[in-house]
N, C-alpha and C positions, 0 to 999 in steps of 0.2 A: 696596508703596506703598499697596495697597487695605488690607491688614492695618493698616498704621501710620494710614491715614486712620480706619478703625474705630476704633482705640485713642484716636486724637484726637478723635471724634465721642463718644464714651462718656466721656472726660476732662471735656470740655466741658458734657456732661450732667450729670455729677456736680458740677462745680464750679458749676453753675448752681442745683443743689438746694441747695448749702450755702453760696451766695453767695461763693465763693472765685474770685480772679482768677487766671487763669493765661494762660501764653504765648499768643500768636495763631498760632504755627507758620508764620512765614513762609516758612522752607527748605522744609517739607513742601508749601505750598502753591506755592511757584515750581518745585518739583520737578514736580507735577502739570502746572502751565502748560507746561513744557519737554517734557514727555513728549508732551503733547497736540499741541505745536507739531512735535516731531520726527516724529510719526507723520503729520501733515498733509505735512510735507514729504517724507518717503519714499513716501508714498502718489503724490505727484505725481513724484516720481523715476520711478516705475514707469510713470505714464503717458506721461511723455516718452521714456523708453527703449524702450517697447513701440511707440510710434509710429516712432521713429527705426529700430527693427530692422524693423519692417514695410515702411518706405520702403527700406531697403537691399535688399530683394529685388526692387525695381522694376527691369526691363530699362531699360537706357540710352535707349532711345529713346522709352520710355513715361515717363519721368521728368515729372512736373509740378511744377515748380522753383516756379511762382507759387503753387499751394496749399500747397507745403510751407513755401515763405516765410511765408505767411500764418499758417499754424499754428505756425511757430518765434517769430513776433513774438507770437503770443499767448501762448505758453509763458512768453516773456521778460516780459510785462506781467503773467503772474499771479505769476511769482517775484517780481518787485518788489512785488506786492501783500502779500507775507509779512510777519509781524512783523518789525521792524527788528533785533531781537535775535539773529535768525537769519542774520544776514549775516556774522557771523565765523564759522559754523559751516562746517567742512570740507565737509559734505554740500552745504550751500547754494552754497558757492564753487565746488564741483564740478559742481554741475546747472546753474550760470549759465554756465559756461566750455563745457559741452556744448552749450548753446544757443546761444550765440556762434560758437562753432567752426562749428556746421552752419550757421549763417546765411551765415557768410564762405564756405564751402564751396559753398554753392548760389548764391553769387553767381559763383563761379569755375565751377561747372557750366553755369550760364547763358551764360558767355563761350563755353563749350566746346561749346555746341549749335550754334554758329555754322556754317552750311554750308561756310564757308570751309576748316575744320579737315580736313586730310588725314593719311594714316597718317604722313608724315612729321613732322607736329606732333605725333601722339601720342609718336613716339618722341621728340621732344625734350622733350615733357613728363616722360616716363619718366626721360631723362637728368638733367633738373632736378631731379627729386624723388628719384631713386635708387632707385625702386621700378619693377619690372617686371611688366606683365600683357599680356594678349592682347585687343586690342579687335575684339569681333565681336559678333555678335547676342545672344551670351550674357552679354555685358558687363553688370552691374548697377550701381547706385548704392553699393553695398558696394566694390567694386573700385575705384571712384573717390575714394571716402572714404578709401580704404586709401593714397592718395596723399598723405594729409595735404595736402589743397588749401588748407585754412585758413592753412597756412605758406608756401604759395606763391602768394598773390593776385598779386602783381607779375609773376612768372613766366608765369603762366597770361595775365595781360591782354597782356604783351609778345609772347607766343607767337600769340595770337589776332590781334592787331594785325598782326603780320608775315604772317599767313595770309590776312588780308583784302586785304592791300596785293597779295601775291601773286595772289590770285584775281583782282583788279582788271587787274593786268597781263597774265594770262593771257588775260583777256576782251578785251582790247585787242589782244594778239598773235593771237588766233584772228580777231577782226574784220578787222584786217589781211591776215592769209592769206586768208581768203574773199574781201575785195576785189580783192586784186591776183592771186589766183587766175583771177578770171573777167574781169579787164581784158585788152582787146586792143589793141594799139599799132599805130598805123599808121607807115609809113615812107616818106621821102622823101630824096632826093639833094640834098645842099648845094650850093647854087646856083654856088660860088664852086671849091669843092675836089672835088664830085662823089662825096663819101664818104655813104654811105647812113645817115642819123640817124633817130630817133624823132621822129615828129611831134608837135609838141605841140598837143593837142586842149583844147578847154574842159573836157571830162570829165576828162582827167588832172589839170589845173591844180586843179580842185575837190577830185578826190581827195587830192592832195598837200597842200592847204591845209587841209584835215578833218584 
């Protein structure tokens, strides 16, 4: 293209000398414009991919979803700011989808960071996504992204909701166990039958009401 542009410049200069009209080389100018746009787009692809590749190495417990989410939203905003002519390009569409999927996956990761999540819930997630991995200290964001979480947002939400309810139930059962384990019962004989029965105390009634 540079060679053709040099030829164009020479022709235009010669035409000016001889006062001859020549075409305005619209196609060549459009080609140069698109090349500049394409370079800008690919440069941004590299920025986004580099950031995500760096995030992928982050250990599970150190994932800063909030910051990653902010960065992804900035990526999305910058992508939308590109020339509208780019929006039909495969590279543009691919980059936009990468960022969208990452945002969706990060929402799922946020859900999965809930302390109510237990080993059994990770196993349920593996069944739902049909991807197996070992959940331990060495687990990274890359392992979670391999689950294609952006395709299983509803499943993740259901599993997390279930885990929260289970955790709440476990808490109630533990409190009941603690309460009744220390509860001392008094006995008395039934005045008519003489059978030993539990004496109803005010503390017992309050506990049962609670």
